[in-house]
C-alpha positions as CSV (number, residue, x, y, z in Angstrom):
1,M,-7.7,-4.9,26.9
2,T,-10.2,-3.3,24.5
3,V,-10.9,0.4,25.2
4,P,-12.7,2.2,22.4
5,A,-12.0,5.9,21.7
6,P,-14.7,8.2,20.5
7,G,-14.9,9.4,16.9
8,L,-13.3,6.4,15.3
9,P,-14.7,4.0,12.6
10,S,-16.1,0.6,13.8
11,R,-14.3,-1.2,11.0
12,V,-11.1,-0.7,9.0
13,R,-10.2,-2.4,5.7
14,I,-6.5,-3.3,5.6
15,H,-4.9,-3.1,2.2
16,E,-2.1,-5.6,2.6
17,V,0.9,-4.7,0.5
18,G,3.6,-7.1,1.7
19,A,3.5,-9.5,-1.2
20,R,4.1,-6.6,-3.7
21,D,5.5,-3.6,-2.0
22,G,7.4,-5.7,0.5
23,L,8.9,-8.3,-1.7
24,Q,9.9,-5.9,-4.5
25,N,12.5,-4.5,-2.2
26,E,14.3,-7.7,-1.5
27,S,17.8,-8.0,-2.8
28,A,17.1,-11.5,-4.1
29,A,14.0,-12.7,-5.8
30,V,11.7,-14.9,-3.7
31,P,10.6,-18.1,-5.4
32,T,7.2,-17.9,-7.0
33,A,5.9,-20.9,-4.9
34,V,6.9,-19.1,-1.7
35,K,5.1,-15.9,-2.8
36,A,2.0,-17.8,-3.6
37,E,2.1,-19.6,-0.2
38,F,2.6,-16.2,1.5
39,I,-0.5,-14.8,-0.2
40,R,-2.5,-17.9,0.7
41,R,-1.5,-17.6,4.3
42,L,-2.3,-13.9,4.4
43,A,-5.8,-14.7,3.1
44,D,-6.2,-17.5,5.7
45,A,-5.4,-14.9,8.3
46,G,-8.4,-12.9,7.3
47,L,-6.9,-10.2,5.1
48,G,-9.5,-9.4,2.5
49,T,-7.4,-7.2,0.2
50,I,-3.9,-8.5,-0.7
51,E,-1.9,-6.7,-3.4
52,A,-0.4,-9.6,-5.3
53,T,2.2,-8.4,-7.7
54,S,3.1,-5.8,-10.3
55,F,3.0,-6.1,-14.1
56,V,6.0,-3.9,-14.6
57,H,8.9,-4.6,-17.0
58,P,11.3,-7.0,-15.2
59,K,14.2,-4.7,-16.1
60,W,12.8,-2.2,-13.5
61,V,11.6,-4.6,-10.8
62,P,13.2,-8.0,-11.3
63,Q,11.9,-9.3,-8.0
64,L,8.4,-9.3,-9.6
65,A,9.3,-10.7,-13.0
66,D,7.1,-13.7,-12.3
67,A,3.8,-11.9,-12.3
68,E,2.4,-14.1,-15.1
69,Q,3.3,-17.2,-13.2
70,L,2.2,-16.0,-9.8
71,F,-1.2,-14.5,-10.4
72,P,-2.9,-17.7,-11.7
73,L,-1.7,-19.5,-8.6
74,V,-3.6,-17.2,-6.3
75,R,-6.5,-15.6,-8.3
76,D,-9.1,-18.0,-6.9
77,L,-8.4,-17.1,-3.3
78,P,-11.3,-15.5,-1.3
79,A,-9.7,-12.1,-1.3
80,A,-9.4,-9.1,-3.6
81,L,-6.1,-9.2,-5.3
82,P,-5.2,-5.9,-6.9
83,V,-2.1,-5.6,-9.0
84,L,0.1,-2.7,-10.0
85,V,0.1,-1.7,-13.7
86,P,2.5,1.1,-14.7
87,N,1.3,1.5,-18.2
88,A,-1.1,0.3,-21.0
89,R,1.1,-2.8,-21.6
90,G,1.0,-3.8,-17.9
91,L,-2.8,-3.4,-17.9
92,E,-3.2,-5.7,-20.9
93,R,-1.0,-8.3,-19.2
94,A,-3.1,-8.1,-16.1
95,L,-6.5,-8.2,-17.9
96,A,-5.3,-11.2,-19.9
97,L,-5.0,-13.1,-16.6
98,G,-8.4,-12.0,-15.2
99,A,-7.3,-9.3,-12.8
100,D,-10.3,-7.2,-11.7
101,R,-8.5,-4.6,-9.5
102,V,-5.5,-2.6,-10.7
103,A,-3.4,0.3,-9.4
104,V,-1.4,3.1,-11.0
105,F,1.5,4.8,-9.3
106,A,1.8,8.6,-9.5
107,S,3.9,11.2,-7.7
108,A,3.1,14.4,-6.0
109,T,6.6,15.8,-6.8
110,E,8.5,16.4,-10.0
111,S,11.8,14.8,-8.6
112,F,10.2,11.5,-7.7
113,A,8.2,11.4,-10.9
114,K,11.5,11.8,-12.8
115,A,13.2,9.1,-10.7
116,N,10.4,6.6,-10.7
117,L,8.7,7.2,-14.1
118,N,11.2,9.2,-16.1
119,R,8.4,11.8,-16.7
120,T,7.1,15.0,-15.2
121,V,4.1,14.8,-13.0
122,D,1.8,15.9,-15.7
123,E,3.4,13.6,-18.3
124,A,2.8,10.7,-15.9
125,L,-0.8,11.7,-15.4
126,A,-1.3,11.8,-19.2
127,M,0.2,8.3,-19.5
128,F,-2.2,7.0,-16.8
129,E,-5.3,8.5,-18.3
130,P,-5.8,5.9,-21.1
131,V,-4.9,3.2,-18.7
132,V,-7.5,4.2,-16.2
133,S,-10.1,4.7,-19.0
134,R,-9.4,1.3,-20.4
135,A,-9.6,-0.4,-17.0
136,R,-12.9,1.3,-16.2
137,Q,-14.3,0.2,-19.6
138,E,-13.5,-3.4,-18.6
139,G,-15.3,-2.9,-15.2
140,V,-12.0,-3.0,-13.3
141,H,-11.6,-1.2,-10.0
142,V,-8.7,1.3,-10.2
143,R,-6.6,2.5,-7.2
144,G,-4.3,5.5,-7.7
145,Y,-1.2,5.5,-5.5
146,L,0.3,8.9,-4.9
147,S,3.8,9.0,-3.6
148,M,5.7,11.8,-1.7
149,C,2.5,13.3,-0.2
150,F,4.3,14.7,2.8
151,G,8.0,14.9,2.0
152,D,10.5,14.3,-0.8
153,P,14.2,13.4,-0.4
154,W,15.2,15.9,-3.1
155,E,12.6,18.6,-2.6
156,G,11.9,18.5,1.1
157,A,8.5,19.3,2.5
158,V,5.7,19.0,-0.1
159,P,3.0,21.8,-0.2
160,V,-0.5,20.5,0.7
161,D,-2.0,22.2,-2.3
162,Q,0.4,20.4,-4.7
163,V,-0.8,17.1,-3.3
164,V,-4.4,18.1,-3.6
165,R,-3.9,19.0,-7.3
166,V,-2.6,15.6,-8.3
167,C,-5.2,13.8,-6.2
168,A,-8.0,15.8,-7.9
169,A,-6.5,14.9,-11.3
170,L,-6.4,11.2,-10.4
171,R,-10.0,11.3,-9.3
172,D,-11.1,13.2,-12.4
173,M,-9.6,10.6,-14.7
174,G,-11.6,7.9,-12.9
175,C,-9.6,6.4,-10.1
176,D,-12.1,4.8,-7.6
177,E,-9.7,5.0,-4.7
178,L,-6.6,7.0,-3.8
179,S,-3.7,5.9,-1.5
180,L,-1.8,8.8,0.1
181,G,1.8,7.7,0.4
182,D,4.3,9.0,3.0
183,T,7.0,7.4,1.0
184,I,10.0,8.5,3.2
185,G,8.1,8.4,6.5
186,V,8.4,12.1,7.4
187,A,4.7,12.8,8.1
188,T,3.4,13.8,11.5
189,P,-0.2,13.8,12.7
190,G,-0.8,17.5,12.2
191,H,0.4,17.3,8.6
192,V,-1.9,14.3,8.0
193,S,-4.8,16.2,9.4
194,A,-4.1,19.3,7.3
195,L,-3.9,17.3,4.1
196,L,-7.1,15.3,4.7
197,T,-8.9,18.6,5.6
198,A,-7.6,20.2,2.4
199,L,-8.7,17.2,0.3
200,G,-12.2,17.3,1.9
201,D,-12.4,21.0,1.1
202,A,-11.5,20.2,-2.5
203,G,-14.3,17.8,-2.8
204,V,-12.4,14.5,-2.6
205,P,-14.6,12.2,-0.5
206,V,-12.9,10.6,2.5
207,G,-14.4,7.3,1.6
208,A,-12.2,7.3,-1.5
209,L,-9.0,7.7,0.5
210,G,-6.5,5.3,1.9
211,V,-3.3,6.0,3.7
212,H,0.1,4.4,3.3
213,F,2.6,5.3,6.0
214,H,6.2,4.3,6.4
215,D,7.7,4.0,9.8
216,T,11.1,5.7,9.2
217,Y,10.7,8.1,12.2
218,G,8.3,5.9,14.2
219,Q,5.3,7.9,13.3
220,A,3.2,5.5,11.2
221,L,0.7,4.5,13.9
222,A,0.3,8.0,15.2
223,N,-0.4,9.2,11.6
224,T,-2.8,6.3,11.1
225,L,-4.8,7.3,14.2
226,A,-4.9,10.9,12.9
227,A,-6.3,9.6,9.6
228,L,-8.9,7.4,11.4
229,Q,-10.1,10.5,13.3
230,H,-10.7,12.1,10.0
231,G,-12.9,9.2,8.8
232,V,-10.4,7.3,6.7
233,T,-11.2,3.6,6.9
234,T,-8.7,2.1,4.5
235,V,-5.1,1.6,5.7
236,D,-2.2,0.1,3.8
237,A,0.1,-2.1,5.7
238,S,2.7,-4.8,5.1
239,A,2.9,-8.1,6.9
240,G,6.0,-8.2,9.1
241,G,6.9,-4.6,8.1
242,L,8.4,-5.6,4.8
243,G,9.2,-3.0,2.2
244,G,10.6,0.4,1.4
245,C,11.0,2.1,-1.9
246,P,13.7,1.2,-4.5
247,Y,13.7,4.7,-5.9
248,A,13.9,6.6,-2.6
249,K,16.8,5.2,-0.5
250,S,15.7,7.0,2.7
251,A,12.4,5.1,2.7
252,T,12.4,2.3,5.3
253,G,9.8,-0.3,6.0
254,N,6.1,0.0,5.7
255,L,3.8,0.1,8.6
256,A,3.7,-3.5,9.9
257,T,0.2,-5.1,9.6
258,E,0.6,-6.8,12.9
259,D,1.4,-3.4,14.7
260,L,-1.7,-1.9,13.0
261,V,-4.0,-4.8,14.0
262,W,-2.7,-4.7,17.6
263,M,-3.6,-1.0,17.9
264,L,-7.0,-1.4,16.1
265,Q,-8.0,-4.4,18.3
266,G,-7.2,-2.3,21.4
267,L,-9.5,0.4,20.1
268,G,-12.3,-2.1,19.4
269,I,-12.1,-1.6,15.7
270,D,-12.9,-4.7,13.6
271,T,-10.5,-5.8,10.8
272,G,-11.4,-9.4,10.3
273,V,-7.8,-10.4,10.8
274,D,-6.6,-13.2,13.1
275,L,-3.5,-11.7,14.7
276,G,-2.1,-15.1,15.7
277,R,-2.3,-16.5,12.2
278,L,-0.9,-13.3,10.7
279,T,2.1,-13.3,13.1
280,A,2.8,-16.9,12.3
281,T,2.8,-16.0,8.6
282,S,5.3,-13.2,9.1
283,V,7.6,-15.4,11.2
284,W,7.4,-18.1,8.4
285,M,8.3,-15.5,5.7
286,A,11.1,-14.1,7.9
287,G,12.5,-17.6,7.9
288,H,12.5,-17.7,4.1
289,L,14.2,-14.2,4.0
290,G,16.8,-15.2,6.5
291,R,16.2,-12.4,9.0
292,P,13.8,-11.5,11.8
293,S,10.7,-9.4,11.2
294,P,11.1,-5.7,12.0
295,S,7.5,-5.6,13.4
296,R,7.5,-5.0,17.1
297,T,4.3,-6.9,17.5
298,V,5.6,-9.9,15.6
299,R,8.7,-9.9,17.9
300,A,6.7,-9.6,21.1
301,L,4.1,-12.3,20.2
302,S,6.6,-14.7,18.8
303,H,8.9,-14.3,21.8
304,K,6.0,-15.1,24.1
305,E,5.5,-18.4,22.3
306,Q,9.1,-19.5,22.8
């Protein structure tokens, strides 16, 4: 039953991360052909933005070592296909294959910057500046991921003004869009509201923000609703709830795309996604991974069909 709530957007763009953020956390590499089929099925389900892969050194993320082989198999799909580029070399590899949307991956905390990038926060920003500049020169859309926006496994709670500072730096260097990451899933709705308010006060437009919640404590949908109430219209999610974070062991799965779509449909918010096709895709991928999907909606809908 669709029952709209006041003060919410009429449409939400889902930034699907399962093929990258999800599969990079698998213990074994998924075959390239299966990844390509996964992305094709996600596009067929109506997802208009699907993060395809990461042009990172295979030593660091061996599960995505096939980026050069995968991207040509999917780049002609009718969807935006952003790719992660950790540095200038990764950007050049992506540009050589015709990528027109890239993302860089920063941290709001020193501990995670050291663990993930082996740099301080400011050293990482300095590394990204020429990458973003070069991408913009090539007419490429740039997303800036910001991890640990709400809590850090080493440092604990992250001050709001610390997050705002790094967000402003990413915007100033030319990022078109920012994704606020609750990497270990500790955010609650009031914290989300406080950060979005502070970013607005600092001049960061809400239209440039996306949110990326993990469901470690079961708060991802509540946090998403708080973000929607603030005017956010881009939400990251992962088909079937795949993913975590290889550099923060307390991070569990991403918000499941199916759970998000179920809530948004109930609120009368358009996503363009066919929930039945999406659920079938996650059931199919779960079969390849050899385990059931953690998504509650996938489990409920696939159980009904049996």
